C-alpha positions in Angstrom: -9.5 -71.1 -21.2 -9.4 -74.7 -22.8 -9.9 -74.7 -26.3 -12.9 -75.1 -28.4 -13.5 -76.7 -31.8 -16.3 -75.8 -33.9 -15.4 -78.8 -35.9 -15.4 -81.1 -32.9 -18.3 -79.5 -30.9 -21.0 -78.9 -34.3 -22.2 -81.1 -36.8 -22.5 -80.5 -40.1 -22.5 -76.7 -39.4 -21.1 -75.2 -42.2 -24.1 -73.0 -43.2 -24.8 -71.6 -39.5 -21.1 -71.4 -38.9 -20.6 -69.5 -42.3 -23.5 -67.4 -41.4 -22.0 -66.2 -38.0 -18.6 -65.7 -39.2 -20.1 -63.5 -42.1 -22.2 -61.4 -39.8 -18.9 -60.7 -37.6 -17.3 -59.5 -40.9 -20.2 -57.2 -41.7 -20.3 -56.0 -38.3 -17.3 -54.7 -38.6 -19.0 -52.0 -41.1 -20.6 -50.6 -38.2 -17.2 -50.8 -36.1 -15.5 -48.3 -39.0 -18.8 -46.1 -39.0 -18.6 -45.4 -35.4 -14.8 -44.6 -35.7 -15.3 -42.4 -38.8 -18.6 -40.5 -37.1 -16.4 -40.0 -33.8 -13.2 -38.5 -35.6 -15.7 -36.3 -37.9 -17.4 -35.3 -34.5 -13.7 -34.2 -33.2 -13.7 -32.5 -36.6 -16.4 -30.3 -35.6 -15.6 -30.1 -32.3 -11.9 -28.6 -33.6 -13.4 -26.6 -35.6 -16.3 -24.7 -33.2 -13.1 -24.3 -30.2 -11.1 -22.8 -33.2 -13.9 -20.5 -34.0 -14.8 -20.1 -30.4 -11.4 -19.1 -29.6 -11.3 -16.7 -32.6 -14.7 -14.1 -31.4 -12.7 -14.2 -27.9 -9.7 -13.5 -28.9 -11.1 -10.4 -31.1 -13.1 -9.4 -28.1 -10.1 -9.5 -25.8 -8.1 -7.4 -28.1 -10.9 -4.9 -27.8 -11.3 -4.7 -24.0 -7.7 -6.0 -22.9 -6.7 -2.0 -22.6 -9.2 -1.0 -20.7 -9.7 -4.2 -18.7 -6.1 -3.5 -17.9 -5.7 0.0 -16.9 -9.1 1.6 -17.2 -11.3 3.4 -19.9 -8.9 6.7 -19.3 -5.8 5.7 -18.2 -3.5 8.6 -17.1 -0.5 6.5 -18.7 -1.1 4.3 -21.9 -0.1 0.9 -21.2 1.2 0.0 -25.0 1.5 -3.6 -25.5 1.4 -4.2 -21.2 -1.3 -6.5 -20.6 -2.4 -7.2 -16.8 -2.0 -10.2 -15.3 -5.4 -11.7 -16.0 -5.2 -10.4 -19.1 -2.1 -12.6 -19.8 -3.8 -15.5 -18.6 -6.8 -15.1 -20.6 -4.3 -14.8 -23.8 -2.9 -18.3 -22.4 -6.3 -20.0 -22.1 -7.5 -18.6 -25.4 -4.1 -19.8 -27.2 -4.0 -23.8 -25.6 -7.6 -23.8 -26.2 -6.7 -23.3 -29.7 -3.7 -25.8 -29.2 -6.2 -28.1 -28.2 -8.3 -27.5 -31.0 -5.4 -28.6 -33.1 -5.2 -31.8 -31.1 -8.7 -32.7 -31.7 -7.9 -32.8 -35.3 -5.0 -34.6 -35.4 -7.1 -37.0 -33.0 -9.4 -36.7 -35.9 -7.0 -38.3 -38.6 -5.9 -41.0 -36.4 -8.4 -42.2 -35.5 -9.6 -42.1 -39.8 -5.8 -43.6 -40.5 -5.2 -45.6 -38.0 -8.6 -47.1 -36.5 -11.1 -46.8 -39.4 -8.9 -47.5 -42.3 -7.2 -50.9 -40.4 -11.3 -51.7 -39.7 -11.8 -51.7 -43.4 -8.7 -53.6 -44.5 -9.6 -56.2 -41.5 -13.4 -56.5 -43.2 -11.8 -57.4 -46.7 -9.4 -59.6 -45.4 -11.8 -61.9 -43.4 -14.1 -61.7 -45.9 -11.6 -62.8 -48.7 -10.8 -65.9 -46.6 -14.0 -66.8 -45.9 -15.0 -66.8 -49.5 -12.2 -68.9 -49.8 -13.2 -71.6 -47.3 -16.8 -71.4 -49.0 -15.3 -71.8 -52.2 -13.9 -75.4 -50.9 -16.7 -76.1 -49.3 -18.5 -75.8 -52.6 -15.9 -78.2 -54.0 -16.5 -80.9 -51.8 -20.0 -80.7 -51.5 -20.0 -81.2 -55.4 -17.8 -84.2 -55.2 -20.0 -85.3 -52.4 -23.2 -84.8 -54.9 -21.6 -86.5 -58.1 -20.4 -89.7 -56.1 -24.1 -90.0 -54.8 -25.5 -89.5 -58.3 -23.5 -92.3 -59.2 -24.1 -94.7 -56.8 -28.2 -93.9 -57.4 -27.1 -95.0 -61.4 -25.3 -98.1 -60.5 -28.7 -98.6 -58.4 -31.2 -98.3 -61.0 -28.1 -100.3 -63.8 -27.7 -103.1 -60.9 -32.2 -103.1 -60.8 -32.4 -103.1 -64.2 -29.8 -105.9 -64.7 -31.1 -107.9 -62.4 -34.9 -107.6 -64.0 -33.6 -108.5 -67.0 -31.8 -111.6 -65.8 -35.0 -112.6 -64.6 -36.9 -112.4 -67.3 -34.4 -114.4 -69.4 -34.2 -117.1 -66.3 -38.5 -117.2 -66.6 -37.8 -117.9 -70.2 -35.8 -120.8 -69.0 -38.2 -122.6 -67.2 -40.6 -122.6 -70.2 -37.5 -124.1 -72.5 -34.5 -125.3 -71.6 -32.8 -125.0 -74.9 -29.3 -124.1 -74.6 -29.7 -120.8 -76.4 -31.6 -119.6 -73.6 -29.1 -120.8 -70.9 -26.3 -119.5 -72.4 -28.2 -116.3 -72.5 -29.3 -117.1 -68.9 -25.5 -116.9 -67.7 -24.5 -114.1 -69.8 -26.9 -111.9 -68.1 -26.0 -113.3 -64.5 -22.2 -112.7 -65.4 -23.6 -109.1 -66.3 -25.7 -108.7 -63.2 -22.8 -109.7 -60.7 -20.7 -106.9 -62.8 -23.4 -104.3 -62.4 -23.7 -105.5 -58.8 -19.7 -105.0 -58.2 -20.2 -101.8 -59.8 -22.9 -100.8 -57.4 -21.3 -102.0 -54.6 -18.2 -100.5 -55.3 -20.0 -97.4 -55.7 -21.6 -97.6 -52.1 -18.3 -98.4 -50.9 -16.9 -94.7 -52.1 -19.8 -92.9 -51.7 -19.6 -93.9 -47.9 -15.9 -93.3 -47.5 -16.2 -89.9 -49.4 -19.2 -89.4 -47.1 -17.5 -90.1 -44.0 -14.5 -87.9 -44.9 -16.8 -84.9 -45.6 -18.4 -85.0 -42.2 -15.8 -86.1 -40.3 -12.2 -84.5 -41.8 -13.1 -82.0 -44.3 -15.8 -80.3 -43.2 -14.5 -80.1 -39.4 -11.4 -79.1 -41.4 -13.0 -75.8 -42.9 -15.4 -74.8 -39.7 -11.5 -74.9 -37.6 -10.9 -72.7 -40.3 -14.0 -70.4 -40.0 -13.1 -70.6 -36.3 -9.8 -68.8 -37.0 -10.6 -66.5 -39.1 -13.4 -65.6 -36.9 -11.2 -65.5 -34.1 -8.5 -63.8 -35.7 -11.1 -61.0 -36.6 -11.6 -60.6 -32.7 -8.0 -60.4 -31.8 -6.9 -57.9 -34.7 -10.4 -55.6 -33.7 -9.6 -56.0 -30.2 -5.9 -54.2 -31.0 -7.8 -51.9 -32.9 -9.9 -51.1 -30.6 -7.2 -50.6 -28.2 -4.9 -49.0 -30.5 -7.8 -46.4 -30.5 -8.0 -45.9 -26.6 -4.1 -45.3 -26.5 -4.5 -42.6 -29.8 -7.2 -41.0 -27.7 -5.1 -41.2 -24.1 -2.0 -39.9 -25.8 -4.3 -37.0 -27.2 -6.3 -36.5 -24.1 -2.2 -36.5 -21.9 -1.0 -33.9 -24.9 -4.6 -32.2 -23.6 -3.3 -32.4 -20.2 -0.2 -30.7 -21.1 -1.9 -27.8 -22.4 -4.1 -27.6 -19.6 -1.1 -27.7 -16.9 0.4 -25.3 -19.1 -2.6 -23.2 -18.0 -2.5 -23.8 -14.7 1.1 -22.6 -14.4 -0.5 -19.3 -15.5 -3.1 -19.2 -13.1 -0.3 -19.5 -10.0 1.4 -16.7 -11.5 -1.4 -14.8 -11.8 -1.4 -12.8 -8.1 -4.7 -10.9 -7.3 -2.7 -8.2 -6.6 -0.4 -7.6 -9.7 -3.8 -6.2 -11.8 -4.3 -3.7 -8.7 -0.6 -2.6 -9.4 -0.1 -2.6 -13.4 -4.1 -0.2 -12.8 -2.2 2.2 -10.0 0.4 2.6 -11.8 -1.1 3.9 -15.0 -3.4 5.9 -13.5 -1.1 7.2 -11.0 -1.1 11.7 -11.3 -0.2 14.7 -9.4 -3.2 14.7 -7.7 -3.7 17.9 -5.4 -6.7 18.1 -3.1 -10.0 20.1 -3.5 -8.6 23.3 -2.1 -10.6 23.8 1.7 -13.5 26.1 2.0 -12.3 29.5 4.0 -14.7 32.7 4.9 -15.3 35.0 1.8 -16.8 38.5 3.3 -20.1 40.0 2.4 -19.2 42.9 -0.4 -21.5 45.1 1.5 -20.5 43.8 5.0 -16.4 43.7 5.3 -15.8 40.9 8.4 -12.7 38.7 9.2 -13.6 35.0 9.6 -13.2 35.0 13.4 -16.2 33.5 15.6 -17.8 36.3 17.2 -17.6 34.9 20.8 -19.2 38.0 22.7 -22.4 38.2 24.6 -25.1 37.5 23.5 -24.1 35.9 20.5 -21.5 33.5 23.0 -25.1 32.3 24.4 -25.9 30.7 20.8 -22.4 29.2 20.8 -22.6 27.7 23.9 -25.8 26.3 23.0 -24.5 24.7 19.5 -21.3 23.1 22.1 -23.7 21.9 24.2 -26.0 20.0 21.8 -22.7 19.3 19.8 -21.2 17.8 23.1 -24.0 15.6 23.4 -23.9 14.6 20.0 -20.3 13.7 19.8 -20.3 11.4 23.1 -23.8 9.3 21.2 -21.4 8.7 18.3 -18.2 8.3 19.5 -20.2 5.2 21.5 -21.1 4.3 18.5 -18.6 4.7 15.8 -16.0 3.0 18.6 -18.5 -0.2 19.1 -18.8 -0.5 15.0 -15.1 0.2 14.4 -14.8 -2.6 16.9 -17.4 -4.8 15.1 -16.0 -4.1 12.0 -12.2 -4.9 12.7 -13.9 -8.5 13.8 -15.6 -8.8 10.6 -12.3 -7.7 8.6 -10.2 -10.4 10.6 -12.8 -13.4 9.8 -13.2 -12.2 5.8 -9.3 -12.0 6.1 -9.0 -15.6 7.6 -12.0 -16.7 4.6 -10.0 -15.5 1.9 -6.9 -18.2 2.5 -9.2 -20.6 1.2 -11.9 -18.8 -1.2 -14.7 -19.7 -2.7 -17.8 -18.6 -4.6 -19.2 -17.4 -0.8 -17.0 -15.5 -0.3 -19.7 -12.3 -0.8 -21.4 -12.9 2.3 -18.3 -11.8 4.6 -18.2 -9.1 2.3 -21.9 -7.4 2.4 -21.4 -8.3 6.2 -18.4 -5.9 6.4 -19.8 -3.4 4.3 -22.9 -3.0 6.3 -21.0 -2.9 9.3 -18.5 -0.6 7.4 -21.0 1.9 6.0 -22.7 2.0 9.7 -19.2 3.1 11.0 -18.7 5.8 8.0 -22.4 7.1 8.8 -21.6 7.3 12.8 -18.3 8.5 12.6 -19.1 11.3 10.1 -21.7 12.7 12.6 -19.1 12.5 15.2 -16.8 14.6 12.7 -18.8 17.0 12.6 -19.8 17.2 16.4 -16.4 16.9 17.2 -15.9 20.0 14.4 -18.1 22.3 16.0 -16.4 21.9 19.4 -13.2 22.6 18.4 -13.5 25.3 16.6 -16.3 26.8 19.7 -13.2 26.0 21.7 -10.3 27.2 20.1 -12.1 31.0 19.0 -13.4 31.4 22.5 -10.1 31.1 24.4 -10.5 30.8 28.1 -13.7 31.8 28.1 -16.6 30.6 30.6 -18.5 28.1 28.4 -20.6 26.8 31.0 -24.4 26.5 29.3 -27.4 27.1 31.8 -30.5 26.4 30.1 -33.7 27.7 32.8 -36.2 24.8 33.3 -39.7 26.0 32.7 -42.3 25.4 35.1 -45.1 23.2 34.1 -48.5 25.2 34.8 -50.9 24.1 37.0 -54.9 24.1 35.7 -55.4 25.0 39.3 -53.1 28.2 39.4 -55.8 30.3 40.4 -57.0 28.5 43.7 -52.9 29.4 45.2 -53.5 33.0 44.8 -50.7 33.0 42.8 -48.2 31.9 45.5 -45.2 29.9 44.0 -44.1 26.4 45.4 -40.9 25.1 45.7 -37.7 27.0 47.3 -39.0 30.3 47.9 -40.0 31.0 44.2 -35.6 31.2 42.8 -35.4 30.0 39.1 -34.6 26.4 38.8 -31.9 25.8 36.0 -30.0 22.9 34.8 -26.3 23.6 33.9 -24.2 22.1 31.3 -20.0 22.2 31.5 -18.8 21.1 28.6 -15.6 19.2 28.8 -13.2 20.2 26.2 -12.6 17.7 23.2 -9.3 17.7 21.8 -9.4 16.5 17.8 -6.2 14.2 18.7 -8.5 12.5 20.9 -10.4 10.0 18.7 -9.0 10.9 15.2 -6.5 8.8 15.5 -7.5 5.5 16.1 -11.4 5.5 14.4 -8.7 6.1 11.1 -9.8 3.1 9.3 -6.5 3.1 7.0 -3.9 4.7 9.7 -2.6 0.8 9.7 -2.0 0.5 5.9 0.2 3.9 5.6 3.7 3.1 4.3 5.7 4.5 6.9 7.2 2.1 9.0 10.7 1.6 10.4 13.2 -0.4 11.7 15.1 0.1 14.9 17.6 1.9 13.4 15.3 4.3 11.9 14.9 7.9 12.8 14.6 8.9 16.2 12.9 12.0 17.8 13.4 14.3 21.5 10.0 15.0 23.7 9.9 19.0 24.1 7.3 18.5 26.2 6.1 16.1 29.0 2.8 14.2 27.9 0.7 11.7 29.7 -1.5 8.8 27.6 -5.2 9.5 27.4 -6.2 6.4 25.4 -5.1 2.7 25.3 -3.4 3.4 22.0 -1.1 6.5 23.0 2.0 6.3 24.9 3.5 8.7 27.5 7.1 10.7 27.6 9.4 12.8 29.6 10.4 16.0 28.7 13.5 15.6 26.8 13.7 11.7 26.4 14.6 10.7 23.1 12.5 8.2 21.1 12.6 5.7 18.1 9.9 6.8 15.5 7.5 3.6 14.4 5.6 5.4 12.4 4.9 9.2 10.7 2.5 11.7 11.2 -0.2 10.7 8.4 -1.8 13.9 8.7 -4.0 13.1 12.1 -1.5 15.4 14.2 -0.3 12.0 15.5 3.2 10.1 15.8 3.6 6.7 16.5 7.1 5.8 18.7 8.6 4.2 21.4 9.3 5.6 24.4 10.5 4.2 28.0 6.5 3.5 28.8 6.2 2.0 26.0 4.9 2.2 22.0 1.9 4.4 20.7 1.0 7.7 20.0 1.9 11.2 20.8 1.2 14.9 19.8 3.6 15.2 16.9 3.7 19.3 17.7 5.3 18.1 20.7 8.5 16.5 19.1 11.6 17.1 17.6 12.8 15.2 14.8 16.0 14.3 15.2 17.2 13.5 11.7 17.8 17.1 9.9 16.8 18.4 13.1 17.5 22.2 12.3 14.9 22.9 10.1 12.3 20.1 11.6 12.6 21.7 15.2 9.0 21.5 17.0 7.1 24.3 18.5 9.1 26.9 20.8 5.8 26.2 23.7 3.7 23.6 23.9 0.7 23.6 21.7 -2.3 25.0 23.9 -6.1 25.8 22.8 -6.6 29.4 22.9 -8.4 32.1 21.0 -6.3 32.2 18.2 -8.1 32.1 14.6 -6.7 30.1 12.0 -4.0 32.1 10.1 -3.0 31.8 6.5 0.0 32.6 4.8 0.4 33.4 0.7 3.4 31.6 -1.3 5.5 34.2 -3.0 7.9 31.6 -4.9 7.5 28.2 -6.2 9.5 25.8 -3.5 9.6 21.5 -4.4 9.6 19.6 -1.2 13.0 17.9 -0.5 12.1 15.5 1.7 9.1 13.7 3.5 9.2 16.3 6.5 8.3 19.1 3.3 5.7 19.9 1.3 5.7 21.4 -2.5 3.9 25.1 -2.7 3.5 27.2 -5.7 3.5 31.0 -6.1 -0.1 32.3 -4.8 -1.3 29.1 -2.7 -3.2 29.9 0.3 -1.6 27.9 3.3 -3.3 27.2 6.1 -0.3 28.0 8.8 0.7 25.3 11.7 3.7 26.3 13.3 5.3 29.8 13.0 9.0 30.3 12.5 9.3 31.4 16.3 12.9 29.9 16.8 14.7 31.6 13.6 15.1 28.3 11.5 14.0 29.7 8.7 11.3 27.3 8.2 7.5 27.4 8.7 5.0 25.0 8.6 1.7 24.6 7.0 -0.9 22.6 5.5 -2.3 22.8 1.8 -4.6 20.2 0.0 -4.9 18.0 3.3 -1.0 17.9 3.0 1.0 19.0 6.4 5.1 20.0 6.3 7.8 22.6 6.4 8.4 25.2 3.5 10.9 28.5 3.6 9.7 31.0 5.8 11.2 33.6 3.1 9.3 32.0 0.4 5.5 33.0 2.1 3.8 36.3 3.3 1.4 36.1 6.1 -2.0 37.4 4.3 
């Protein structure tokens, strides 16, 4: 930009320039006030952050254990905290550090900016006063010269008047005396004139010097002072920006530390800690069993003689209808549930605050599925129990169809219409329904089991042939050796890899070849018959020594699944929902 000179551009502008320069200097007070108040705000903000962190540290100390492992953990965590609590601690710690950084910013704004603005204002004001003092001297000199000029002019005029008076007297008298006085007066007048002319020239020269040399020079110095003030203020404001940016960079580093802790907070870590500190030796509540009346001693077998059998047939007929209905509903709902779950898992890869929509949808479907599946299980159990206790008895149910009476029957003379008066009946036969047909593939948690093996895992030998009856089952031939993919999770089914493919087969049809002596299957193919559920009572405590065994305690009532018919010394039973082997000599039949 081309240089501009106030002294060259503005004539006789000392006062306006002085006011303008001093106004800029006084404005520095506002700049100082701004940065002082800004520093105070940072200090107050730091104090509020400190107080906020203090209160939340106190809250965290009270709630950390409960939030990490629950209100009543089975194992106290000591000083351990969940990953989320570690993250929250880091958030509070870094926020405190940010508060400290704000205090540092407060101090730097006061010292590096506020104090320097005060110093700049003082120095500029001092220079402006110095310039003004010089101008005051020049102005006084100019005024004094003008006063001397005025005096010289008045003196000259006075001498001229005196000379004129003497000249007029010489016109009246031409004496030598008056002639000498006139000559003297003319000399005095010329001397006064010379002095007057000298004063005029001095005054004019000083005037020119003041307006064309001294005053422009002073205005240029004013300009330099003002421009120096602006330049230094620019640096101070830039320094303020640098100070604040550096502060923000240090704050940003602390926020990055929080980000690193966030990245380490895997959502499953909290779950793992909660599970670890709340795991205990839980036992499933005992199954309900038949307790005979005190006044009528009886056993727990269904009464399958007539006419009680007819009532059981009615129940069986109704349960079969309900089973088919709810099985279809459960299958359809299960399919929808799986689709909704897959969609929800996809959304969780980039989870947002809208995650609850898919959750709500899935929960609604799950609720409907559980309701339908509960009804299905009720019907299935009734069918199984009746079929097992009825054995080979005919469970076909005949229901008589009631004839509709005609209002005009008295006109027919009592004659029957239709097929020679024979009773019209509806016949319902009940298809045998096994518990294994649907329990496996309708089990929502079957795919969540931890029992999965590699190709070098345990194997099993098929004791009997089996034909697949569902899409998730597989066929096997008697004597075929297969790889076990997933052990029985309590449903009665084992996942294997046979020559026909991968799928489920009945666990009771298999012989586990690993430690086979005590894991041999039944000696005859399982068959639904009239046998009722048998129980054995534990005589001694036994601690399970393998995945296929169960722990029993003396006095336990255990449901007998497979008796020791092969002389291996091992019996298979179920207690508290767990199935497994235990020594035959440790129990007695009841």
